[in-house]
N, C-alpha and C positions, 0 to 999 in steps of 0.2 A: 514801537517809540514810548507809546503811553504808559505801556507796562514797565518799560526799565524806567520811568521818571518816578513811577508809583513806588517801585523797590527802593530807590534812592531814598525819597522823601521817608519811608517808614524807617530804613536804616539810622538817617540821620535823627529822626525823633526818639528813637530807642534808643540809640547812644548817649542822647542829652539825658534823659530820663537815668540811665545808670549811672552819667556821672555825677547826678544829683544825688543819688543813694550813696554811693561811694564817700562823696564830701560829706554827708550827715553823718555815716557811721564814723567817719575819720574823726570827725569833729566833736561828736558825743562824749560828754564826761564818763569815764567810768563809774560804774555802778559800784557799791559797796554790798558784797556778798556776806548775807549772815552765816555762810558755811564757813568763812575765811576763820582763821585763827588757831588755835591751838586743841587739838581733839585727842581723847583718852580713848584707847582702841580696847573694847571689852574682850579679855582672853581668859584661858582657862590655864591652870598651872599645875604640876605636879613635883613632888619633891624628888630629889636627888637623894640615890639611896647607895647603899654599899652591900651589893649581894653576890653570890655565885654565878656564874655565867660558863655557858658551855658551847663550843664550836663544834656543830655535828651535821652532819647530812644525813637523806633518808634516800634510800634506794629501794627497789623492788625487782625481785627474781624468782627463781624457782629452784626446788630441790633436785638434786639428782643424786643417783648412789654412789659410793664412792669407788666402787668398780660394779662392772655388770659385762657378762660374757653369755654368748649362746651355746649350749650344749648341741653339738650334731654328730652324725656316725661318721667314719673316715671310710667306709665302705657299705655299700647298697644292702637292702634286704626288706623283710617284711618286720614290723615291731610287734615282737611277740608278747613283751611285758613293760609297762611303764610304773614303775616302783614311787613315782612321787607326783603332787599335784600343786596347784597354786597354793602360795603361802606355807609349804612345808619347810623345815629344816633340812639342811643337805650338809653331811660332815666330807670333810677333806678325803677323798679318795673312795667315796660311796658310788654303789653301783645304781644308777639311775635308770635305764633301760636297758632292755635286752633283746637283740635281734634274733632272728631264726638262723640259728649255725649250721645247719645240717650240710648244706654245700661246702661250707668252709672246713669243717671235720672231714668231709672226705677228701678235700684238697690235702689237708694234713695226712691221711691215710696214703694217699696216692704218693705223696713226696717221700713219706716214709719208705715206701715199698721202692721207689727209684734209690734211695740211699741203698738198702739192702742189695740192690743188683749191682750198684756201683761199687760195695765193699767184695762182692763175689768176684767180680771183674780183677779186683786188687789182688785178689789170692791166687787168682788164675795167673794172672801176669808175674806175680811172684817167683810163682812155680816155674813158668816158662824163662824167666831171666835165671834163675838159680841153674836150669840146665845149661842154658847156652853159657853160663860162666863156666860150668865145668866143662863142658867140650870145648870152649875157648882155651882152658888152662891145659888139658890133654893135649889137643893139636900145638900148642906152643911148645910144650915139652917135647913133642915129637919133632919137632923143627929143630929144635936145640940139639938133637940126636941127627938130625938128616935124616928123619925116616920118611918126613913129607914134605911135599913141596911148599914153596912161598905162598904160593895163591891159595891153597887149603888154608894155611894161617890168615890170610885176608878173610876168607870167607867165612871162617869160625868167628874171627874177631866182628865184622860186618854184622853177623845174627846175634851176637852178644850185644852189640850198642842198639842195635832195632829192638830186642826185649827190653833193655834198660829202659828206652824211652818208652815203650808202651806201658811200661809198669808205671813211671811217671805221669804219663795221662790218666792212668787207671785211679792213681792217688788223687789227681786233680778233680777228676769225675765226683769222687767221694766229697771233696771239699764242696763242690758245687752242689751235689745233693743236699749236703748238710745246710747249707744256706737258703735253698729252696724250701728246706722243712723248716727251716726258722723263720721264713717269711710268709708261709700256711700258717704257722703257729700265730705269726703276730697277727695276720687278716682274721684268724679265728677269736683272737681276744679283743679284736674290735667289734665286734658284737656284743661286747660288755661295755656300754658307755658309762664312763664314770667321771664324776664330779672331780676336777683336779685344779688347784692353784698353788701357789709358791709361796705367797706373801699373806701376813696378818693371821685372823683368826681363822680357827678350823672349822667355823660354822657359819653357813650362811644360808640365803631364803631363795626359793622358787619365786620368780616374779611372773612368769607367763608360760603357758603350754601351749602349744604349737599343732600337737598333733594328737591322734588316739591310737590305742593298741590296734594292731590289725592293718595298720596304714602300710603302704609299701613307700619306703624310703630311698632316694638316691644318696650317694655319699655328699655331706654338707648340708643337707636338709634339716633344717632347725627343729629342734626338739623342745625343748624348756631354756629360758633364761634364768641365770643365779646372779643374786644381788648381794653385794655386801654394803648394808646401810648402817653399820656401826664404824666409824662414823658417816654422816652424812656430809655433803657438798652442796652449798648454797651457791649458784651461780648468778651474778649480778653485772649489769652493764653499765659502765661510768663514760660521762662526756669528757671532753677535753680539761673545761674547767676543773673538773674535780680529780682527774687523772694523776696529777702530778702530788697530788694530798695524799693519796692512798700507798702506803707502804706495807710489806710484809711483814707480819707479826701484829699489826693492830687488832686491838679486841673490838668485838662488834656484839650488838644485840638484836636478836630477830623476832618477831610475832608472825603468828599464822593465824588465819581464820578457822581454822580447824580448831584450835586451843586459846579460844578468846581470854586476855588475863594474864598469860603464861608468856614469859619471855626465855629465850634460848641464847646462850653465851656462844662465841664463834671466835675464829683467829683468821685473819687474810692468808691464805696458804699459797696463793698465785696470783702475779698480776700479768697480764699477756704484754708483751713487747710493742704489740702493735695496736691499732686502731682501726676498725673498719672503715674503710672508704664511703660505702654507701649510708652508714650511719653515724660515722665519727666517735663511735662508741669503743670500749676496751672490755674485753671479757676480765673478771675478777672472780675470783674461786674461794670461799671461805669454808674451813673446816669446821663444821658443827657437832660435837658429840654426842651420841644418841644410845646412851646405855640402857633406858627401856625401850629403845625400838620404836617409840611413838611418832615421830617423825616418818613420813614416807615420801619416795619419789615421785616427784611431779606436782606436789603442795607450793602454793603460791605463798611468798613469804616477801614481809617488809624488812629491811636491815637497815639499822642505824649504825653509823662509824663515827666515834667521838676523835675528833682532830685535837682538840685543845680543851682545858678547864682551868678557867682563874676564878680561885675562891676569895672572897672579900675584896671585890673590886669595885670601882666607881661605876653605875649605872645608871642611865635616863632612860625615859621613853623614846621609842625610835621616832615616834609622831614630833618629837621635839628638835629633831635635827632639819636644819634649812641651809641655804648657799647666800650669802652675800658678797659681791665682789669677788667671785670666784673662791671662796673659802668655804670650807664647810663648817658649821658651829651651831650653838644654840642661843637663845635669850634668856638670860638668867634674870628673873623677877626679882626687882627692889622693892619689897612689900612695904617698906617704910615711906620712901620717897614716890611710890607709884610709877616707878620707871623700869625700862627694859635695858638691859645692856647684852649687846651682841658679845659671845665669846667664842674664838674661833677653837675648835677641838680636834683632837686626834682621836679617830673613832677605832677599835680593836674587834673583838668579836660582836657581831651581831647575831642575835637570836630571839627569833619570834619578834614580839613587839618590842624588846629591851637591846640597848646598844651599851656595850662598853666605852667609857671614856679613859683612852690612857693618858691624855694631858690636855689642858693643865688641872690640876686637882679643882673640883667643884665642889660646892656646897649650896644649900638652899633650894630655891625651886627654879623650874625652868618651865616655859611658855610650851603649852601642848598644841593650842586651837588659838587661831588668830593671828600667828607671827608672820603669815604673808601679807599683813597691813603695817609691819614693823620695821621699823629702822633703828639703828644705834640711838639709844637715848630716847626713844618713844615712850610716852605718857601710858600708861596701861588704866584699865578699870577692872579690878579683881571681883571675883563672883561675892566676896564679903564685904565689898564696898559699894553694891548697888544702891544701897539706901543713901549713902553718903551725899548729902546735897552739897558739899563744900568743894565735890569735884569739878574740876573745869571742863566745859563741853565735852561730853561722851558719846561716842559712836558703837552702838553694840550690835556685835556680828548677828546675823541671821542664823538661826540653828543651834546659837549657844544658850546655855542655862538662863542667862540674863535678856533673850532677846524680846525686844519690844518692836512694837509695829513703828513707832516714830523714832527720831533722833532726841536724845534726851540733852538739853543743852541748860546749863545753869547761868545765873547772871553773872555777868564780871564784876 
């Protein structure tokens, strides 16, 4: 019971003193603050200029050959001779490699001999057919004279038709053997592996070699790869934000670490109609002429695509753009009145540290540092007015060229 009484007394006394503090605070006269009044904010300004500005984007990618294919044999065998090596030029239709063809030569000879046998069978069948035809004609004549019976005529006719069928079979066998001989000849020709293509240049380069002479190859085992590097193709990947801006036929400029200081022109050749779901990027292929063949597949490239260029337009530093009341604009510095006027602007191309002002027309200077403390009509302290003693109460930003350790306040 005593503890409860003690707690009640403490609460009553504490509440009383809190009430006294509140009453004193509420009734205390408002002190005048030496900081109240009109302040001039120290700012930095930059002139509004007329200049050219470009809207361009940078991308990275790799160079790939315009065409690449692998030479491989259509038949198996031992690689007897390889006539090219990495970096060698290859002409259209040139024999690149040679397989051991003895087995295929024997197959050709066998097919040729079988064809000769089939031809001999044709001659034999033709002779038998002629004899059967004559016999049939003789029996038919005798039957007309009623010398032989009807059954003998039928027998002669059947013999003649059988010989005629055998003759046709023999002729078909000759055609079959001809086809077999041609197939054997084709297989023999496959022992000579040629570089063949249909489009563009008659000269290409060997990119890789996969086997050596003496290797046993199966059909479709790779031997060498053949590249077309004139022109080259630069492959880049673009995100959704840039995808709609890239069009076929746009001009590009590319650089590579292999040739510092050099730029290579190109043209957008293909734009993929889809974006990869995993990366949300689309493949873009750029055709790059390579007359000196100095660009090589696999090189890393940086590609710049220009979307727009405006010459002799109004530009301001990007750092001068601010937002006030939901509007984007700049603070124009009135150097005579020492005032900053907020002007909403429509921004066009932004490139690096410059921004294009589409409207309204601007002139003079804009605030580039200190505008976070400004409102429309705020007083400003310009760098060249630092020593001006007539300026009213000035606040200098820390970190600006006019920074001081204390506030500068002039007598009113």
